[in-house]
LOFITOR-861003 format. One record per atom (N, C-alpha, C, CB): atom name; residue in three letters; y, z, x. Coordinates in steps of 0.2 Angstrom, whole numbers. Glycine has a CB too. Layout:
N
SITE, site, code, y, z, x
SITE, CA, ALA, Y, Z, X
...
END
This chain:
164
SITE, site, code, y, z, x
SITE, N, MET, -133, -218, -69
SITE, CA, MET, -126, -218, -74
SITE, C, MET, -123, -214, -75
SITE, CB, MET, -126, -220, -80
SITE, N, ASN, -114, -211, -73
SITE, CA, ASN, -113, -206, -74
SITE, C, ASN, -110, -209, -84
SITE, CB, ASN, -109, -204, -67
SITE, N, ARG, -109, -201, -86
SITE, CA, ARG, -106, -203, -93
SITE, C, ARG, -103, -206, -97
SITE, CB, ARG, -104, -201, -94
SITE, N, ARG, -98, -210, -94
SITE, CA, ARG, -92, -214, -95
SITE, C, ARG, -92, -223, -95
SITE, CB, ARG, -88, -212, -90
SITE, N, GLU, -99, -224, -91
SITE, CA, GLU, -100, -231, -89
SITE, C, GLU, -107, -233, -99
SITE, CB, GLU, -105, -230, -76
SITE, N, ARG, -110, -226, -99
SITE, CA, ARG, -117, -231, -106
SITE, C, ARG, -114, -230, -111
SITE, CB, ARG, -125, -227, -109
SITE, N, GLY, -109, -230, -112
SITE, CA, GLY, -104, -236, -119
SITE, C, GLY, -106, -229, -125
SITE, CB, GLY, -111, -248, -122
SITE, N, PHE, -106, -229, -129
SITE, CA, PHE, -104, -229, -137
SITE, C, PHE, -111, -223, -134
SITE, CB, PHE, -106, -239, -145
SITE, N, SER, -109, -216, -138
SITE, CA, SER, -115, -213, -142
SITE, C, SER, -120, -216, -150
SITE, CB, SER, -111, -207, -143
SITE, N, LEU, -124, -213, -153
SITE, CA, LEU, -127, -217, -154
SITE, C, LEU, -122, -213, -161
SITE, CB, LEU, -136, -217, -152
SITE, N, LEU, -121, -205, -161
SITE, CA, LEU, -117, -200, -166
SITE, C, LEU, -108, -204, -171
SITE, CB, LEU, -116, -193, -160
SITE, N, GLU, -109, -206, -160
SITE, CA, GLU, -99, -210, -163
SITE, C, GLU, -101, -217, -167
SITE, CB, GLU, -92, -215, -155
SITE, N, LEU, -106, -219, -166
SITE, CA, LEU, -107, -226, -174
SITE, C, LEU, -107, -226, -180
SITE, CB, LEU, -112, -229, -175
SITE, N, LEU, -112, -221, -176
SITE, CA, LEU, -115, -217, -184
SITE, C, LEU, -107, -215, -187
SITE, CB, LEU, -122, -208, -183
SITE, N, ILE, -102, -214, -184
SITE, CA, ILE, -94, -210, -188
SITE, C, ILE, -90, -216, -190
SITE, CB, ILE, -87, -204, -181
SITE, N, VAL, -90, -221, -185
SITE, CA, VAL, -88, -226, -187
SITE, C, VAL, -88, -228, -192
SITE, CB, VAL, -89, -228, -186
SITE, N, VAL, -96, -230, -195
SITE, CA, VAL, -99, -232, -200
SITE, C, VAL, -94, -232, -208
SITE, CB, VAL, -105, -228, -199
SITE, N, ALA, -98, -225, -206
SITE, CA, ALA, -95, -221, -214
SITE, C, ALA, -87, -221, -211
SITE, CB, ALA, -101, -210, -217
SITE, N, ILE, -84, -222, -207
SITE, CA, ILE, -77, -220, -209
SITE, C, ILE, -77, -228, -214
SITE, CB, ILE, -71, -218, -200
SITE, N, ILE, -81, -233, -209
SITE, CA, ILE, -77, -240, -214
SITE, C, ILE, -82, -240, -219
SITE, CB, ILE, -76, -250, -209
SITE, N, LEU, -84, -236, -224
SITE, CA, LEU, -89, -239, -227
SITE, C, LEU, -86, -232, -234
SITE, CB, LEU, -97, -239, -223
SITE, N, ILE, -83, -229, -231
SITE, CA, ILE, -78, -223, -236
SITE, C, ILE, -69, -227, -236
SITE, CB, ILE, -79, -212, -231
SITE, N, ILE, -67, -230, -233
SITE, CA, ILE, -61, -235, -234
SITE, C, ILE, -64, -244, -235
SITE, CB, ILE, -56, -235, -225
SITE, N, THR, -70, -242, -237
SITE, CA, THR, -72, -251, -241
SITE, C, THR, -72, -246, -250
SITE, CB, THR, -86, -256, -238
SITE, N, THR, -75, -240, -250
SITE, CA, THR, -77, -238, -256
SITE, C, THR, -70, -238, -259
SITE, CB, THR, -81, -231, -257
SITE, N, VAL, -64, -240, -255
SITE, CA, VAL, -58, -231, -261
SITE, C, VAL, -55, -241, -260
SITE, CB, VAL, -51, -219, -255
SITE, N, ALA, -57, -247, -254
SITE, CA, ALA, -50, -253, -259
SITE, C, ALA, -54, -257, -261
SITE, CB, ALA, -44, -259, -254
SITE, N, ILE, -59, -257, -263
SITE, CA, ILE, -63, -263, -264
SITE, C, ILE, -61, -261, -275
SITE, CB, ILE, -73, -263, -258
SITE, N, PRO, -63, -256, -276
SITE, CA, PRO, -60, -255, -281
SITE, C, PRO, -52, -257, -284
SITE, CB, PRO, -61, -250, -281
SITE, N, ASN, -47, -256, -280
SITE, CA, ASN, -41, -258, -278
SITE, C, ASN, -41, -266, -281
SITE, CB, ASN, -42, -258, -269
SITE, N, LEU, -46, -270, -278
SITE, CA, LEU, -44, -275, -276
SITE, C, LEU, -45, -278, -283
SITE, CB, LEU, -47, -278, -269
SITE, N, ILE, -49, -275, -286
SITE, CA, ILE, -52, -277, -291
SITE, C, ILE, -48, -277, -298
SITE, CB, ILE, -58, -274, -291
SITE, N, HIS, -44, -273, -294
SITE, CA, HIS, -41, -271, -301
SITE, C, HIS, -36, -274, -301
SITE, CB, HIS, -41, -265, -302
SITE, N, THR, -32, -274, -293
SITE, CA, THR, -28, -280, -294
SITE, C, THR, -28, -287, -298
SITE, CB, THR, -27, -282, -290
SITE, N, ARG, -34, -291, -293
SITE, CA, ARG, -36, -297, -295
SITE, C, ARG, -33, -295, -306
SITE, CB, ARG, -47, -297, -291
SITE, N, MET, -38, -291, -306
SITE, CA, MET, -40, -293, -314
SITE, C, MET, -34, -289, -318
SITE, CB, MET, -50, -289, -317
SITE, N, THR, -28, -291, -317
SITE, CA, THR, -22, -285, -319
SITE, C, THR, -17, -293, -315
SITE, CB, THR, -22, -274, -315
SITE, N, ALA, -18, -296, -312
SITE, CA, ALA, -18, -304, -309
SITE, C, ALA, -18, -308, -316
SITE, CB, ALA, -25, -306, -303
SITE, N, ASN, -25, -311, -315
SITE, CA, ASN, -29, -315, -320
SITE, C, ASN, -25, -313, -329
SITE, CB, ASN, -40, -312, -318
SITE, N, GLU, -22, -308, -330
SITE, CA, GLU, -18, -307, -335
SITE, C, GLU, -14, -308, -337
SITE, CB, GLU, -16, -305, -337
SITE, N, THR, -8, -307, -332
SITE, CA, THR, -2, -309, -329
SITE, C, THR, -3, -317, -331
SITE, CB, THR, 0, -307, -320
SITE, N, SER, -7, -317, -331
SITE, CA, SER, -5, -325, -326
SITE, C, SER, -7, -329, -337
SITE, CB, SER, -15, -329, -316
SITE, N, ALA, -14, -325, -338
SITE, CA, ALA, -15, -330, -344
SITE, C, ALA, -8, -327, -349
SITE, CB, ALA, -25, -326, -349
SITE, N, LEU, -5, -321, -347
SITE, CA, LEU, 1, -324, -355
SITE, C, LEU, 3, -329, -352
SITE, CB, LEU, 8, -318, -358
SITE, N, LYS, 9, -330, -346
SITE, CA, LYS, 8, -332, -344
SITE, C, LYS, 12, -340, -346
SITE, CB, LYS, 4, -329, -344
SITE, N, SER, 2, -339, -349
SITE, CA, SER, 0, -347, -354
SITE, C, SER, 0, -347, -358
SITE, CB, SER, -5, -351, -353
SITE, N, LEU, -1, -344, -360
SITE, CA, LEU, 1, -344, -367
SITE, C, LEU, 8, -342, -370
SITE, CB, LEU, -4, -339, -369
SITE, N, ASN, 13, -339, -365
SITE, CA, ASN, 17, -342, -370
SITE, C, ASN, 19, -349, -367
SITE, CB, ASN, 22, -337, -371
SITE, N, VAL, 18, -353, -362
SITE, CA, VAL, 20, -359, -361
SITE, C, VAL, 14, -363, -368
SITE, CB, VAL, 19, -360, -351
SITE, N, PHE, 9, -362, -369
SITE, CA, PHE, 4, -363, -374
SITE, C, PHE, 14, -362, -379
SITE, CB, PHE, -5, -356, -376
SITE, N, ASN, 13, -360, -384
SITE, CA, ASN, 17, -358, -386
SITE, C, ASN, 25, -362, -388
SITE, CB, ASN, 16, -353, -382
SITE, N, THR, 26, -363, -383
SITE, CA, THR, 34, -366, -381
SITE, C, THR, 31, -373, -380
SITE, CB, THR, 38, -362, -374
SITE, N, ALA, 27, -377, -377
SITE, CA, ALA, 22, -384, -380
SITE, C, ALA, 22, -384, -386
SITE, CB, ALA, 14, -385, -379
SITE, N, CYS, 17, -381, -392
SITE, CA, CYS, 18, -383, -398
SITE, C, CYS, 25, -383, -399
SITE, CB, CYS, 14, -379, -402
SITE, N, VAL, 27, -378, -399
SITE, CA, VAL, 37, -379, -402
SITE, C, VAL, 37, -387, -402
SITE, CB, VAL, 44, -376, -394
SITE, N, SER, 39, -386, -395
SITE, CA, SER, 40, -395, -395
SITE, C, SER, 37, -399, -398
SITE, CB, SER, 40, -398, -389
SITE, N, TYR, 31, -398, -397
SITE, CA, TYR, 26, -407, -399
SITE, C, TYR, 31, -405, -410
SITE, CB, TYR, 9, -406, -398
SITE, N, LEU, 32, -402, -410
SITE, CA, LEU, 29, -397, -418
SITE, C, LEU, 39, -402, -418
SITE, CB, LEU, 27, -382, -419
SITE, N, SER, 44, -402, -417
SITE, CA, SER, 49, -402, -416
SITE, C, SER, 52, -408, -413
SITE, CB, SER, 50, -398, -413
SITE, N, ASN, 47, -416, -410
SITE, CA, ASN, 44, -421, -408
SITE, C, ASN, 39, -424, -414
SITE, CB, ASN, 40, -418, -402
SITE, N, TYR, 36, -420, -417
SITE, CA, TYR, 31, -425, -422
SITE, C, TYR, 30, -422, -428
SITE, CB, TYR, 23, -428, -420
SITE, N, GLY, 35, -417, -426
SITE, CA, GLY, 35, -415, -436
SITE, C, GLY, 30, -412, -436
SITE, CB, GLY, 35, -421, -442
SITE, N, SER, 25, -410, -432
SITE, CA, SER, 16, -406, -433
SITE, C, SER, 17, -402, -430
SITE, CB, SER, 10, -408, -431
SITE, N, TYR, 10, -399, -429
SITE, CA, TYR, 8, -397, -424
SITE, C, TYR, 2, -399, -419
SITE, CB, TYR, 6, -391, -425
SITE, N, PRO, 0, -397, -413
SITE, CA, PRO, -7, -404, -415
SITE, C, PRO, -12, -404, -414
SITE, CB, PRO, -8, -410, -411
SITE, N, HIS, -14, -410, -414
SITE, CA, HIS, -22, -408, -420
SITE, C, HIS, -29, -405, -414
SITE, CB, HIS, -26, -419, -426
SITE, N, ASN, -26, -408, -411
SITE, CA, ASN, -29, -402, -401
SITE, C, ASN, -27, -404, -398
SITE, CB, ASN, -36, -401, -397
SITE, N, GLN, -30, -400, -390
SITE, CA, GLN, -27, -395, -387
SITE, C, GLN, -21, -402, -380
SITE, CB, GLN, -34, -389, -385
SITE, N, SER, -29, -405, -383
SITE, CA, SER, -28, -412, -376
SITE, C, SER, -22, -416, -381
SITE, CB, SER, -37, -418, -374
SITE, N, ASP, -19, -412, -384
SITE, CA, ASP, -14, -418, -387
SITE, C, ASP, -5, -418, -383
SITE, CB, ASP, -13, -416, -397
SITE, N, LEU, -5, -409, -382
SITE, CA, LEU, -3, -410, -376
SITE, C, LEU, -1, -408, -373
SITE, CB, LEU, -2, -411, -375
SITE, N, GLY, -6, -411, -367
SITE, CA, GLY, -5, -414, -362
SITE, C, GLY, -2, -421, -358
SITE, CB, GLY, -9, -413, -360
SITE, N, PRO, -6, -425, -353
SITE, CA, PRO, -3, -430, -351
SITE, C, PRO, -10, -435, -355
SITE, CB, PRO, -1, -429, -341
SITE, N, PRO, -3, -441, -358
SITE, CA, PRO, -9, -446, -363
SITE, C, PRO, -13, -451, -355
SITE, CB, PRO, -3, -454, -370
SITE, N, ALA, -15, -452, -361
SITE, CA, ALA, -26, -457, -357
SITE, C, ALA, -22, -467, -356
SITE, CB, ALA, -39, -457, -370
SITE, N, ASN, -20, -464, -358
SITE, CA, ASN, -19, -473, -358
SITE, C, ASN, -11, -475, -359
SITE, CB, ASN, -24, -477, -364
SITE, N, GLY, -7, -469, -353
SITE, CA, GLY, -1, -472, -350
SITE, C, GLY, 5, -472, -355
SITE, CB, GLY, -4, -480, -348
SITE, N, GLN, 2, -471, -362
SITE, CA, GLN, 8, -472, -365
SITE, C, GLN, 10, -464, -368
SITE, CB, GLN, 7, -478, -371
SITE, N, ILE, 17, -460, -368
SITE, CA, ILE, 18, -453, -373
SITE, C, ILE, 17, -453, -380
SITE, CB, ILE, 25, -450, -374
SITE, N, GLY, 13, -450, -383
SITE, CA, GLY, 14, -451, -390
SITE, C, GLY, 11, -442, -393
SITE, CB, GLY, 8, -459, -392
SITE, N, LYS, 7, -445, -400
SITE, CA, LYS, 7, -439, -403
SITE, C, LYS, -1, -439, -400
SITE, CB, LYS, 9, -439, -410
SITE, N, THR, -6, -442, -396
SITE, CA, THR, -12, -440, -393
SITE, C, THR, -11, -438, -385
SITE, CB, THR, -17, -447, -394
SITE, N, GLY, -9, -437, -385
SITE, CA, GLY, -4, -434, -375
SITE, C, GLY, 6, -437, -374
SITE, CB, GLY, -10, -442, -366
SITE, N, ALA, 5, -430, -379
SITE, CA, ALA, 11, -428, -378
SITE, C, ALA, 18, -427, -372
SITE, CB, ALA, 9, -423, -379
SITE, N, ASP, 10, -427, -366
SITE, CA, ASP, 14, -426, -358
SITE, C, ASP, 19, -418, -361
SITE, CB, ASP, 22, -436, -355
SITE, N, ILE, 19, -417, -362
SITE, CA, ILE, 23, -406, -363
SITE, C, ILE, 19, -403, -359
SITE, CB, ILE, 21, -400, -372
SITE, N, LEU, 13, -403, -361
SITE, CA, LEU, 8, -397, -353
SITE, C, LEU, 4, -403, -348
SITE, CB, LEU, -2, -389, -358
SITE, N, GLY, 2, -401, -342
SITE, CA, GLY, 0, -403, -338
SITE, C, GLY, -8, -404, -337
SITE, CB, GLY, 2, -400, -335
SITE, N, SER, -11, -405, -333
SITE, CA, SER, -22, -407, -336
SITE, C, SER, -23, -404, -335
SITE, CB, SER, -30, -412, -336
SITE, N, ASP, -17, -399, -332
SITE, CA, ASP, -24, -390, -329
SITE, C, ASP, -22, -387, -336
SITE, CB, ASP, -20, -382, -320
SITE, N, LEU, -18, -386, -340
SITE, CA, LEU, -23, -384, -347
SITE, C, LEU, -22, -384, -356
SITE, CB, LEU, -23, -377, -347
SITE, N, ALA, -20, -394, -351
SITE, CA, ALA, -21, -402, -358
SITE, C, ALA, -24, -404, -353
SITE, CB, ALA, -15, -409, -361
SITE, N, PRO, -29, -404, -354
SITE, CA, PRO, -33, -410, -354
SITE, C, PRO, -39, -415, -358
SITE, CB, PRO, -34, -409, -349
SITE, N, ALA, -36, -424, -357
SITE, CA, ALA, -37, -426, -358
SITE, C, ALA, -42, -429, -360
SITE, CB, ALA, -35, -425, -358
SITE, N, THR, -48, -425, -358
SITE, CA, THR, -54, -427, -360
SITE, C, THR, -58, -421, -366
SITE, CB, THR, -59, -428, -352
SITE, N, GLY, -52, -414, -368
SITE, CA, GLY, -53, -411, -371
SITE, C, GLY, -59, -404, -371
SITE, CB, GLY, -53, -416, -374
SITE, N, ALA, -58, -404, -361
SITE, CA, ALA, -61, -398, -360
SITE, C, ALA, -61, -394, -358
SITE, CB, ALA, -63, -397, -359
SITE, N, VAL, -64, -386, -361
SITE, CA, VAL, -61, -382, -361
SITE, C, VAL, -58, -380, -354
SITE, CB, VAL, -65, -377, -364
SITE, N, VAL, -52, -373, -355
SITE, CA, VAL, -47, -375, -350
SITE, C, VAL, -50, -370, -348
SITE, CB, VAL, -40, -376, -350
SITE, N, SER, -53, -369, -342
SITE, CA, SER, -51, -363, -336
SITE, C, SER, -46, -361, -333
SITE, CB, SER, -53, -363, -332
SITE, N, LYS, -38, -355, -330
SITE, CA, LYS, -37, -353, -330
SITE, C, LYS, -36, -345, -323
SITE, CB, LYS, -37, -355, -334
SITE, N, SER, -38, -348, -320
SITE, CA, SER, -34, -340, -315
SITE, C, SER, -41, -333, -320
SITE, CB, SER, -19, -337, -319
SITE, N, GLY, -45, -334, -320
SITE, CA, GLY, -53, -332, -322
SITE, C, GLY, -52, -332, -330
SITE, CB, GLY, -56, -323, -318
SITE, N, TYR, -47, -336, -333
SITE, CA, TYR, -48, -335, -342
SITE, C, TYR, -48, -343, -345
SITE, CB, TYR, -40, -331, -346
SITE, N, ILE, -50, -342, -351
SITE, CA, ILE, -53, -347, -354
SITE, C, ILE, -46, -348, -360
SITE, CB, ILE, -61, -346, -356
SITE, N, PHE, -47, -350, -359
SITE, CA, PHE, -41, -354, -366
SITE, C, PHE, -44, -357, -370
SITE, CB, PHE, -35, -359, -363
SITE, N, ARG, -41, -357, -380
SITE, CA, ARG, -46, -362, -384
SITE, C, ARG, -42, -360, -391
SITE, CB, ARG, -56, -360, -384
SITE, N, TYR, -37, -368, -392
SITE, CA, TYR, -32, -369, -396
SITE, C, TYR, -36, -374, -402
SITE, CB, TYR, -24, -371, -392
SITE, N, THR, -36, -370, -408
SITE, CA, THR, -40, -370, -414
SITE, C, THR, -33, -371, -417
SITE, CB, THR, -45, -364, -416
SITE, N, ALA, -34, -380, -420
SITE, CA, ALA, -28, -383, -423
SITE, C, ALA, -28, -378, -432
SITE, CB, ALA, -29, -394, -424
SITE, N, GLY, -25, -378, -435
SITE, CA, GLY, -25, -377, -444
SITE, C, GLY, -28, -381, -447
SITE, CB, GLY, -20, -377, -449
SITE, N, ALA, -29, -380, -454
SITE, CA, ALA, -33, -387, -459
SITE, C, ALA, -27, -394, -460
SITE, CB, ALA, -35, -382, -469
SITE, N, ALA, -25, -396, -461
SITE, CA, ALA, -20, -405, -458
SITE, C, ALA, -21, -404, -467
SITE, CB, ALA, -25, -415, -450
SITE, N, SER, -11, -404, -467
SITE, CA, SER, -7, -403, -477
SITE, C, SER, -9, -412, -480
SITE, CB, SER, 5, -401, -477
SITE, N, GLN, -10, -413, -484
SITE, CA, GLN, -11, -420, -485
SITE, C, GLN, -10, -426, -482
SITE, CB, GLN, -8, -421, -489
SITE, N, SER, -2, -423, -479
SITE, CA, SER, 0, -430, -478
SITE, C, SER, -2, -433, -468
SITE, CB, SER, 10, -430, -480
SITE, N, GLY, -10, -426, -467
SITE, CA, GLY, -10, -425, -460
SITE, C, GLY, -8, -420, -455
SITE, CB, GLY, -7, -429, -459
SITE, N, ASN, -3, -420, -455
SITE, CA, ASN, 4, -411, -454
SITE, C, ASN, -3, -407, -451
SITE, CB, ASN, 8, -405, -465
SITE, N, ILE, -4, -404, -445
SITE, CA, ILE, -6, -398, -446
SITE, C, ILE, 0, -392, -444
SITE, CB, ILE, -14, -397, -442
SITE, N, ASN, 1, -385, -450
SITE, CA, ASN, 5, -381, -451
SITE, C, ASN, 3, -376, -446
SITE, CB, ASN, 5, -379, -457
SITE, N, SER, -4, -375, -442
SITE, CA, SER, -2, -368, -443
SITE, C, SER, -9, -366, -434
SITE, CB, SER, -3, -365, -453
SITE, N, TYR, -9, -364, -432
SITE, CA, TYR, -12, -363, -426
SITE, C, TYR, -12, -359, -422
SITE, CB, TYR, -11, -366, -422
SITE, N, THR, -19, -359, -419
SITE, CA, THR, -22, -353, -415
SITE, C, THR, -23, -353, -407
SITE, CB, THR, -28, -350, -418
SITE, N, ILE, -21, -349, -403
SITE, CA, ILE, -24, -349, -397
SITE, C, ILE, -28, -342, -396
SITE, CB, ILE, -19, -352, -392
SITE, N, THR, -33, -343, -394
SITE, CA, THR, -34, -338, -389
SITE, C, THR, -37, -338, -381
SITE, CB, THR, -39, -334, -393
SITE, N, ALA, -37, -332, -376
SITE, CA, ALA, -36, -330, -371
SITE, C, ALA, -41, -329, -367
SITE, CB, ALA, -33, -327, -372
SITE, N, ASP, -49, -328, -364
SITE, CA, ASP, -53, -324, -363
SITE, C, ASP, -54, -324, -355
SITE, CB, ASP, -59, -325, -369
SITE, N, PRO, -59, -317, -355
SITE, CA, PRO, -58, -317, -347
SITE, C, PRO, -66, -323, -347
SITE, CB, PRO, -58, -305, -342
SITE, N, GLU, -67, -326, -341
SITE, CA, GLU, -74, -328, -339
SITE, C, GLU, -77, -324, -340
SITE, CB, GLU, -77, -329, -335
SITE, N, GLN, -77, -318, -335
SITE, CA, GLN, -84, -312, -335
SITE, C, GLN, -78, -307, -337
SITE, CB, GLN, -91, -309, -326
SITE, N, PHE, -79, -303, -344
SITE, CA, PHE, -75, -296, -348
SITE, C, PHE, -77, -294, -342
SITE, CB, PHE, -78, -293, -355
SITE, N, LYS, -74, -290, -338
SITE, CA, LYS, -73, -281, -334
SITE, C, LYS, -74, -284, -325
SITE, CB, LYS, -82, -274, -336
SITE, N, GLU, -72, -294, -322
SITE, CA, GLU, -73, -293, -323
SITE, C, GLU, -66, -300, -319
SITE, CB, GLU, -78, -290, -326
SITE, N, SER, -67, -305, -321
SITE, CA, SER, -59, -304, -323
SITE, C, SER, -55, -303, -329
SITE, CB, SER, -55, -310, -320
SITE, N, GLY, -56, -300, -330
SITE, CA, GLY, -50, -296, -337
SITE, C, GLY, -52, -291, -341
SITE, CB, GLY, -47, -300, -344
SITE, N, VAL, -49, -290, -344
SITE, CA, VAL, -52, -285, -349
SITE, C, VAL, -49, -284, -355
SITE, CB, VAL, -52, -277, -347
SITE, N, LYS, -46, -291, -355
SITE, CA, LYS, -39, -291, -360
SITE, C, LYS, -42, -298, -366
SITE, CB, LYS, -28, -294, -354
SITE, N, ARG, -43, -298, -373
SITE, CA, ARG, -43, -304, -375
SITE, C, ARG, -37, -306, -376
SITE, CB, ARG, -47, -305, -379
SITE, N, TYR, -37, -313, -378
SITE, CA, TYR, -28, -315, -381
SITE, C, TYR, -30, -319, -386
SITE, CB, TYR, -22, -319, -375
SITE, N, TYR, -21, -315, -390
SITE, CA, TYR, -24, -318, -399
SITE, C, TYR, -15, -321, -399
SITE, CB, TYR, -27, -308, -407
SITE, N, THR, -14, -327, -401
SITE, CA, THR, -6, -329, -401
SITE, C, THR, -8, -335, -405
SITE, CB, THR, -1, -330, -392
SITE, N, ASP, -2, -337, -410
SITE, CA, ASP, -3, -339, -413
SITE, C, ASP, 5, -344, -418
SITE, CB, ASP, -8, -335, -414
SITE, N, GLU, 5, -349, -422
SITE, CA, GLU, 12, -351, -426
SITE, C, GLU, 18, -348, -420
SITE, CB, GLU, 13, -347, -436
SITE, N, LYS, 17, -337, -424
SITE, CA, LYS, 23, -336, -426
SITE, C, LYS, 26, -335, -421
SITE, CB, LYS, 24, -332, -429
SITE, N, GLY, 20, -335, -414
SITE, CA, GLY, 20, -333, -407
SITE, C, GLY, 21, -327, -406
SITE, CB, GLY, 24, -335, -403
SITE, N, ALA, 21, -325, -410
SITE, CA, ALA, 16, -315, -404
SITE, C, ALA, 11, -314, -402
SITE, CB, ALA, 14, -307, -408
SITE, N, ILE, 10, -312, -395
SITE, CA, ILE, 4, -313, -392
SITE, C, ILE, 1, -303, -394
SITE, CB, ILE, 5, -316, -383
SITE, N, THR, -6, -305, -395
SITE, CA, THR, -9, -295, -398
SITE, C, THR, -17, -299, -394
SITE, CB, THR, -10, -292, -413
SITE, N, TYR, -17, -294, -394
SITE, CA, TYR, -23, -291, -389
SITE, C, TYR, -28, -287, -389
SITE, CB, TYR, -21, -289, -384
SITE, N, THR, -34, -290, -387
SITE, CA, THR, -41, -283, -389
SITE, C, THR, -43, -279, -381
SITE, CB, THR, -50, -288, -392
SITE, N, THR, -45, -275, -379
SITE, CA, THR, -49, -271, -375
SITE, C, THR, -56, -269, -373
SITE, CB, THR, -47, -268, -376
SITE, N, ASP, -59, -269, -380
SITE, CA, ASP, -64, -267, -383
SITE, C, ASP, -70, -272, -382
SITE, CB, ASP, -61, -267, -389
SITE, N, ASN, -66, -278, -380
SITE, CA, ASN, -69, -286, -377
SITE, C, ASN, -74, -288, -387
SITE, CB, ASN, -77, -285, -365
SITE, N, THR, -69, -283, -390
SITE, CA, THR, -71, -287, -399
SITE, C, THR, -63, -293, -399
SITE, CB, THR, -69, -278, -410
SITE, N, VAL, -64, -298, -405
SITE, CA, VAL, -61, -304, -406
SITE, C, VAL, -52, -301, -407
SITE, CB, VAL, -65, -308, -413
SITE, N, PRO, -49, -303, -404
SITE, CA, PRO, -43, -303, -409
SITE, C, PRO, -40, -306, -411
SITE, CB, PRO, -39, -302, -408
SITE, N, THR, -33, -302, -416
SITE, CA, THR, -34, -305, -423
SITE, C, THR, -26, -305, -422
SITE, CB, THR, -37, -300, -431
SITE, N, ALA, -18, -306, -427
SITE, CA, ALA, -12, -305, -427
SITE, C, ALA, -14, -297, -426
SITE, CB, ALA, -7, -309, -435
SITE, N, ALA, -17, -297, -430
SITE, CA, ALA, -17, -288, -435
SITE, C, ALA, -19, -284, -426
SITE, CB, ALA, -27, -286, -444
SITE, N, SER, -21, -288, -419
SITE, CA, SER, -23, -283, -414
SITE, C, SER, -16, -279, -414
SITE, CB, SER, -27, -287, -407
SITE, N, THR, -18, -275, -409
SITE, CA, THR, -12, -274, -402
SITE, C, THR, -8, -279, -401
SITE, CB, THR, -15, -272, -395
SITE, N, LEU, 1, -278, -402
SITE, CA, LEU, 6, -282, -398
SITE, C, LEU, 6, -283, -392
SITE, CB, LEU, 11, -281, -400
SITE, N, VAL, 9, -288, -388
SITE, CA, VAL, 10, -288, -383
SITE, C, VAL, 18, -285, -381
SITE, CB, VAL, 7, -294, -381
SITE, N, LYS, 17, -279, -377
SITE, CA, LYS, 26, -279, -376
SITE, C, LYS, 29, -280, -370
SITE, CB, LYS, 29, -271, -378
END
């Protein structure tokens, strides 16, 4: 056989494999960073939706919700304080399950109830499901509507860095 009929040499194949490895080494970190940025943006949007839903609940019922599920669809079909149907079941499931969306876990915590049973404050946190894989920012918001974050995996508070 002459050289053209033999196919690729081992050296040629090794060069192609090396080029593919170099491209992969450059592309994968960029892909992971892009996905984390998208997850963080989605978490911010969800926190804004939560704050708006809580204000809407307050204007309808004179109190913030006792539970995250109070913002979601009613379990019995009757819209009311325990199922205001302001948020979808993806952010406020009727079962009270932990909400995970776009790589973040959302937790709503109602403040202490007044003597009349009304909730006058709340906090919501959004934490990455896997720190440094699904996100590097941990978020915090409360009834004031400001959203803050930390990037060192410490628990954020109202005094943390403000999202601009």
